[in-house]
PAZAPA-4460 file (N, C-alpha, C; in steps of 0.05 Angstrom, whole numbers, plus 32768, in hexadecimal, padded with zeros to 4 digits):
% residues 180
    n_x    n_y    n_z   ca_x   ca_y   ca_z    c_x    c_y    c_z   seq   type   mol
   803C   7E8F   7F90   802A   7E9B   7F9D   8007   7E89   7F97     1      M     A
   8004   7E7A   7FA6   7FF2   7E5E   7F9D   7FDC   7E67   7FAD     2      T     A
   7FBF   7E69   7F99   7FA3   7E76   7FAF   7F8C   7E63   7F9C     3      M     A
   7F76   7E5A   7FA3   7F64   7E56   7F9F   7F4F   7E6C   7F92     4      A     A
   7F52   7E6A   7F7B   7F3D   7E7D   7F65   7F1F   7E70   7F65     5      V     A
   7F10   7E91   7F6D   7EF2   7E87   7F79   7EF0   7E6F   7F5E     6      P     A
   7ED8   7E5C   7F6B   7ECB   7E4C   7F5A   7EDD   7E3B   7F4F     7      G     A
   7EF7   7E32   7F50   7F04   7E22   7F49   7F23   7E19   7F5C     8      G     A
   7F33   7E0D   7F54   7F41   7DFA   7F64   7F62   7E0C   7F68     9      D     A
   7F75   7E0A   7F77   7F86   7E18   7F7E   7F93   7E1F   7F6E    10      E     A
   7FA8   7E31   7F65   7FBA   7E2B   7F48   7FCA   7E47   7F50    11      Q     A
   7FE6   7E41   7F45   7FFE   7E56   7F49   7FEE   7E6C   7F36    12      V     A
   7FEC   7E85   7F4F   7FE0   7E9C   7F38   8007   7EB3   7F30    13      V     A
   8014   7EA9   7F3F   802F   7EBB   7F39   8048   7EB1   7F4D    14      G     A
   8060   7EB9   7F4F   8072   7EB5   7F5E   8075   7ECA   7F72    15      E     A
   8079   7ED1   7F84   8087   7EEC   7F97   80A5   7EDD   7FA1    16      I     A
   80B1   7EF2   7F99   80CF   7EEE   7FA2   80D5   7EF4   7FBB    17      L     A
   80CC   7F0B   7FC3   80D0   7F0D   7FE2   80B1   7F0B   7FF2    18      N     A
   80B2   7F04   8001   809E   7F03   8015   80AA   7F0B   802E    19      I     A
   80B3   7F0E   8038   80C5   7F15   8055   80C5   7F2D   8065    20      T     A
   80B2   7F40   8058   80A9   7F5F   805B   8095   7F5A   806E    21      M     A
   8094   7F72   8083   8081   7F70   80A6   806E   7F83   8091    22      R     A
   806F   7F97   8079   8057   7FA1   8075   8049   7F99   8067    23      E     A
   802E   7F9D   805A   8018   7F9B   804D   8025   7F93   8029    24      R     A
   8022   7F7D   8021   8030   7F7D   8006   801C   7F79   7FEF    25      F     A
   8009   7F6D   7FFB   7FEC   7F6E   7FE0   7FDD   7F75   7FE4    26      L     A
   7FC6   7F72   7FCF   7FA8   7F87   7FD1   7FA3   7F71   7FBB    27      T     A
   7F83   7F6E   7FB5   7F70   7F73   7F9F   7F7A   7F87   7F8F    28      W     A
   7F7D   7F80   7F71   7F72   7F8E   7F57   7F59   7F99   7F5C    29      R     A
   7F46   7FA8   7F54   7F30   7FBA   7F57   7F1C   7FA2   7F4D    30      P     A
   7F1D   7F95   7F30   7F18   7F85   7F2E   7F17   7F6F   7F30    31      D     A
   7F23   7F65   7F43   7F26   7F46   7F5A   7F36   7F35   7F45    32      Q     A
   7F43   7F41   7F28   7F4A   7F26   7F1A   7F6A   7F2C   7F1D    33      Q     A
   7F7A   7F39   7F2C   7F98   7F31   7F2F   7F9A   7F42   7F52    34      A     A
   7FA4   7F2F   7F52   7FBA   7F3E   7F76   7FD6   7F57   7F6C    35      L     A
   7FD6   7F63   7F7D   7FE9   7F7D   7F77   7FF4   7F78   7F8A    36      V     A
   8017   7F67   7F8D   8024   7F6D   7FA6   803B   7F76   7F9A    37      V     A
   804F   7F7E   7FB3   806F   7F7F   7FAE   8083   7F6E   7FB4    38      T     A
   808D   7F7F   7FA5   80AA   7F5E   7F94   80BB   7F63   7F8F    39      D     A
   80DA   7F58   7F8E   80E6   7F61   7F87   80EB   7F6A   7F64    40      L     A
   80FD   7F7F   7F64   80FB   7F81   7F42   8118   7F6F   7F37    41      I     A
   810D   7F63   7F24   8127   7F50   7F18   813C   7F59   7F11    42      P     A
   815A   7F50   7F20   816D   7F58   7F1B   8175   7F6B   7F35    43      G     A
   815B   7F72   7F42   8166   7F82   7F5B   816B   7F72   7F74    44      A     A
   817C   7F7E   7F89   817A   7F6F   7F9B   8170   7F76   7FB2    45      T     A
   8162   7F8E   7FBD   8150   7F91   7FCB   8139   7FA8   7FC4    46      K     A
   813A   7FB1   7FB1   8122   7FC5   7F9E   8108   7FB4   7F9C    47      E     A
   80FA   7FBE   7F9F   80D7   7FB6   7F97   80C3   7FC4   7F89    48      M     A
   80B6   7FBD   7F78   809F   7FC8   7F69   8084   7FBA   7F74    49      A     A
   8074   7FCC   7F69   8059   7FB6   7F75   8054   7FA8   7F4C    50      L     A
   8047   7F98   7F52   8041   7F81   7F3C   8027   7F7A   7F3D    51      W     A
   801B   7F74   7F1B   8004   7F66   7F2B   8003   7F47   7F20    52      A     A
   7FFF   7F3F   7F2F   7FF5   7F18   7F25   7FDB   7F0F   7F20    53      L     A
   7FD7   7F10   7F01   7FB7   7F04   7EF5   7FB4   7EE8   7F0B    54      P     A
   7F98   7EEE   7F04   7F8F   7ECB   7F18   7F8F   7EC2   7EF7    55      L     A
   7F8D   7EC3   7EE4   7F8B   7EB2   7ECB   7FA1   7EA6   7ECF    56      D     A
   7FBD   7EAF   7ED9   7FDB   7E9C   7ECF   7FEF   7EAC   7EBB    57      G     A
   7FE2   7EC1   7EB0   7FF4   7ECD   7E97   8003   7EE2   7EAB    58      S     A
   8020   7EE0   7EA1   8035   7EF5   7EB0   8030   7F09   7EBA    59      P     A
   803F   7F0C   7ED6   8037   7F23   7EE7   8042   7F40   7ED5    60      R     A
   8030   7F4F   7EDC   8032   7F67   7ED5   804A   7F7F   7EE8    61      Q     A
   8055   7F93   7EE5   806A   7F9D   7EF4   805C   7FBF   7EEF    62      Q     A
   8046   7FC7   7F06   803A   7FE3   7F0D   8043   7FF4   7F12    63      L     A
   8061   7FF3   7F23   8073   800A   7F23   8092   8007   7F23    64      T     A
   809C   801C   7F1F   80BD   8025   7F19   80C5   8028   7F2A    65      A     A
   80CF   802B   7F44   80DE   8035   7F53   80F2   803E   7F4F    66      P     A
   8102   8052   7F55   811E   805D   7F50   812E   804C   7F5F    67      P     A
   814E   8047   7F56   8161   8039   7F65   8162   8041   7F7D    68      A     A
   815D   802D   7F95   8165   802D   7FB5   8146   802F   7FB8    69      G     A
   8130   8033   7FAF   811B   8037   7FB7   8109   801D   7FB7    70      H     A
   80ED   8014   7FC7   80DE   8002   7FC5   80C4   800C   7FC1    71      S     A
   80AE   8003   7FB5   8097   8006   7FB7   807F   7FEC   7FC8    72      D     A
   8077   7FF5   7FDE   8066   7FE6   7FEC   8049   7FF5   7FF4    73      L     A
   803E   7FDB   8005   8023   7FE6   8011   800A   7FED   7FFB    74      A     A
   8008   7FE3   7FE2   7FF6   7FE3   7FD1   7FD9   7FEB   7FDC    75      P     A
   7FCC   7FF9   7FD5   7FAB   8001   7FE3   7F9D   8009   7FC5    76      T     A
   7F80   8003   7FB9   7F7E   801B   7FA8   7F62   8022   7FB1    77      Y     A
   7F5F   803F   7FA6   7F4C   804E   7FB0   7F27   803A   7FB6    78      S     A
   7F18   8047   7FBC   7EFA   803B   7FBF   7EEE   8033   7FA3    79      P     A
   7EF9   804A   7F8E   7EE4   8046   7F7C   7F05   8037   7F63    80      N     A
   7F14   8027   7F72   7F2A   8021   7F65   7F39   8031   7F52    81      G     A
   7F36   8041   7F4B   7F47   8056   7F36   7F66   805F   7F3C    82      K     A
   7F68   8055   7F5A   7F87   8063   7F5D   7F8E   804F   7F6F    83      T     A
   7FA8   804A   7F6D   7FB6   8039   7F7E   7FCD   8047   7F90    84      L     A
   7FCC   804D   7FA4   7FE1   8052   7FBD   7FF0   8046   7FBF    85      A     A
   800F   804A   7FC0   801D   803B   7FD8   8030   8047   7FE1    86      F     A
   8044   8037   7FE5   805A   8047   7FFF   8074   8045   7FE5    87      L     A
   807D   805A   7FE9   80A1   8057   7FD7   80B7   8062   7FED    88      R     A
   80BD   8043   7FF9   80D6   804C   800D   80E9   804C   7FFF    89      R     A
   80F9   805B   800A   811F   805E   8007   8125   805E   801D    90      G     A
   813A   8079   8024   8144   8084   8033   8125   8096   8042    91      P     A
   8119   8096   8044   8100   809A   804D   80E1   8098   803D    92      K     A
   80D5   8096   8044   80B4   8092   8039   809D   80A2   8038    93      T     A
   8099   80A1   8019   807D   80B5   800C   8068   80A4   8003    94      E     A
   8055   80B6   800C   803E   80AF   7FF7   803E   80AC   7FD7    95      I     A
   8033   809C   7FC6   8035   80A2   7FB0   801E   8090   7F9F    96      Y     A
   800C   80A9   7F8B   7FF3   80A1   7F79   7FFF   8098   7F66    97      L     A
   7FEA   8085   7F58   7FED   8077   7F3C   7FD0   8071   7F33    98      K     A
   7FCB   807E   7F16   7FAF   8071   7F07   7FC7   8060   7EF1    99      T     A
   7FAE   8056   7EEA   7FAF   8047   7ECE   7FC1   8054   7EBB   100      Q     A
   7FB6   8076   7EBA   7FB8   8084   7EA4   7FD3   8099   7EB5   101      A     A
   7FDD   8098   7EBE   7FF3   80A7   7EC2   8012   8096   7ED4   102      E     A
   801E   80A0   7EDA   8035   8099   7EE9   802B   809E   7F01   103      E     A
   8048   8093   7F12   8040   809B   7F30   8050   80B2   7F35   104      A     A
   8039   80C6   7F47   803B   80E3   7F50   8036   80D3   7F6D   105      R     A
   8056   80F2   7F79   8059   80EE   7F96   8043   80FD   7FA8   106      R     A
   8038   80FB   7FB1   801F   810B   7FC6   8025   8114   7FE0   107      L     A
   8042   8103   7FEA   8042   810B   8009   8065   8116   8008   108      T     A
   8074   8131   8017   808F   8131   8011   8093   812F   802E   109      F     A
   8086   8126   8040   8093   8121   805B   80AF   8114   8066   110      E     A
   80BB   8102   8055   80D7   80FB   8059   80D7   80EE   8078   111      N     A
   80C1   80E1   807A   80BD   80D4   8099   80C4   80AC   808F   112      G     A
   80B4   80AD   80A8   80B4   8088   80A7   809A   8082   80A1   113      H     A
   8090   8080   8092   806E   8074   8095   8070   8053   808D   114      M     A
   804B   8048   809B   8056   8025   80A2   8044   8019   8092   115      E     A
   8032   8027   8092   800D   801A   8081   8002   8038   807F   116      S     A
   7FF3   802E   8061   7FDE   8041   8053   7FC9   8027   8051   117      L     A
   7FB8   8040   804F   7F9A   803E   804A   7F82   8056   803C   118      T     A
   7F75   8049   8040   7F5F   8061   8028   7F43   8067   8043   119      W     A
   7F43   807F   803E   7F29   8081   8049   7F11   8087   8036   120      A     A
   7EFC   8081   804C   7EE6   8072   8039   7EDB   8087   801F   121      P     A
   7EDE   80A4   8022   7EDB   80AE   8011   7EE6   80B3   7FEC   122      D     A
   7F04   80AA   7FF8   7F0D   80A7   7FDF   7F1F   80BF   7FD9   123      G     A
   7F21   80CF   7FE4   7F2B   80E9   7FDE   7F44   80F2   7FF6   124      Q     A
   7F47   80DD   800E   7F5B   80DF   8029   7F68   80C2   8025   125      T     A
   7F7E   80CA   802E   7F8F   80B3   8034   7F9B   80AB   805B   126      L     A
   7FA1   809D   8066   7FA3   809A   807C   7FC0   8083   8082   127      L     A
   7FD4   808D   8091   7FE6   8083   8091   7FF5   808A   80A9   128      F     A
   8008   8071   80B1   8016   8071   80D2   802E   807B   80C4   129      N     A
   803D   8088   80D8   804F   809F   80D7   8062   8098   80F2   130      S     A
   8075   808E   80EB   808C   808F   810D   8098   80A3   8101   131      R     A
   8094   80B5   8115   80A2   80D6   811D   80B1   80CF   8139   132      R     A
   80C1   80E8   813C   80D4   80EE   8154   80BA   80EC   816E   133      A     A
   80A5   80F1   816A   808F   80F9   8184   8082   80D1   8183   134      T     A
   808A   80C0   816F   807E   80AF   8178   806C   80A6   815E   135      G     A
   805C   8092   8155   804A   808A   8146   8031   8095   814C   136      R     A
   8027   809F   8137   800F   80AD   812A   7FFE   80A5   811B   137      S     A
   7FDE   80AA   8114   7FDC   80A5   80F6   7FCC   80C3   80EA   138      V     A
   7FDC   80C1   80D5   7FDB   80E7   80C2   7FC1   80DC   80AB   139      F     A
   7FB5   80F2   80A2   7FA5   80F7   808E   7FB3   8107   807D   140      R     A
   7FAC   80FB   805F   7FB1   8115   8050   7FA4   8115   802E   141      V     A
   7F9D   8123   802B   7F84   8128   8014   7F8D   811A   7FF8   142      G     A
   7F87   8114   7FE2   7F8F   810A   7FC6   7F9B   8126   7FBB   143      V     A
   7F94   8134   7FBF   7FA5   814F   7FB7   7FBE   815C   7FC3   144      A     A
   7FC9   8147   7FD4   7FE0   8151   7FDD   7FDC   8163   7FFF   145      G     A
   7FEC   816E   8007   7FF1   818B   8018   8000   8178   8034   146      G     A
   7FFF   8184   804B   8002   8180   805F   7FF8   816C   8072   147      T     A
   8002   815A   8076   7FF5   813C   8087   7FE8   814F   809F   148      P     A
   7FDD   8139   80AB   7FCE   814A   80C2   7FBD   8133   80D6   149      V     A
   7FCE   8130   80EA   7FCD   811E   8107   7FAD   8117   8103   150      R     A
   7FAB   80FC   810E   7F8D   80F8   8117   7F8A   80E4   812A   151      V     A
   7FAB   80DC   812E   7FA4   80C9   814F   7FC3   80C6   8149   152      A     A
   7FBD   80C1   8170   7FE7   80B5   8172   7FE2   8093   817D   153      E     A
   7FF0   8090   8176   7FF1   806C   817F   8004   8064   8192   154      I     A
   8011   806D   8199   8027   806B   81A8   803C   8057   819D   155      G     A
   804B   8048   81AE   8068   8044   8198   8062   8023   8198   156      G     A
   804B   8016   8197   804B   7FFD   8186   8048   7FFB   816B   157      D     A
   8050   7FF2   8158   804E   7FEF   8141   8035   7FE6   8133   158      P     A
   8022   7FEF   8127   800B   7FEA   8120   8007   7FF3   80FB   159      V     A
   7FF5   7FE4   80F3   7FF0   7FE9   80DC   7FDB   7FEB   80CB   160      Q     A
   7FCB   8001   80C6   7FB2   800E   80CC   7FA3   7FF3   80B2   161      I     A
   7F88   7FE4   80BC   7F7E   7FD7   80A8   7F69   7FE1   809A   162      A     A
   7F60   7FF8   809F   7F43   7FFE   8098   7F3C   8020   80A6   163      G     A
   7F27   8027   8096   7F1F   8042   809D   7F01   8041   8099   164      V     A
   7EEE   803D   80A7   7ECF   803D   80A5   7EC5   805B   80AE   165      E     A
   7EB2   8060   809F   7E98   807A   80A6   7E8D   806B   80C1   166      Q     A
   7E8D   806D   80D7   7E6D   806E   80E5   7E68   8085   80F5   167      V     A
   7E4B   808E   80F9   7E39   80A2   80FB   7E50   80B9   80F7   168      A     A
   7E58   80BC   80DD   7E5C   80D3   80D0   7E80   80DA   80D8   169      E     A
   7E8D   80C1   80EB   7EA5   80C7   80EB   7EB8   80B8   80EB   170      R     A
   7ECC   80BC   80DD   7EE4   80A1   80DA   7EE2   8093   80F0   171      P     A
   7EE9   807A   80EE   7EF5   8066   80FE   7F10   8058   80F7   172      V     A
   7F20   8056   8101   7F3A   8049   80F4   7F48   8032   8104   173      I     A
   7F3C   801B   80F7   7F3F   8003   80F6   7F62   8002   80F5   174      R     A
   7F6F   7FED   8108   7F87   7FE5   8110   7F8F   7FD0   811F   175      A     A
   7FA2   7FC1   8116   7FAE   7FAB   8127   7FCE   7FAF   8135   176      R     A
   7FD4   7FA0   813D   7FF5   7FA3   8146   7FFB   7F91   8135   177      A     A
   8014   7F9F   812E   802C   7F91   8119   8043   7F7B   812A   178      R     A
   8045   7F64   8115   8055   7F57   8124   8070   7F62   811A   179      Q     A
   8087   7F60   812C   80A2   7F6F   8128   80AE   7F57   8128   180      T     A
***
């Protein structure tokens, strides 16, 4: 990946081996000194982990270690920058949370198909897009876990949740159509 560093010239910050994914696969680390990306695990044929690509050119660092047959994707940091949420996809998809001091912990037990993930401004709630037998919907779940609650029906078209904002004390979900 080549990018212009603020105040400088374009430079290579790291190599991404798999860029064919349809899901969002990168985000800034909260300190803005690295990109967090989804990429292949060395020696794996399809399993992917989350990696930090430091802008200073130092070697990339593996942030997650999914079990065989699983991949980590759609990284997003909490508003305070202390917690990384991501999707772990295997036969089904679940939400995981990771702090710098802890291993990743499973947040949901839905055994469903989740397609995108974002934090609510309060930093205590995550919203995700999930495809169910009844169609696609947006759900919310607290960081303590529990049963996700449907907050909006999307219909049949695939979308990616682009963010959530507070407007007049109500959350507003921004979404965009996803290319399939």
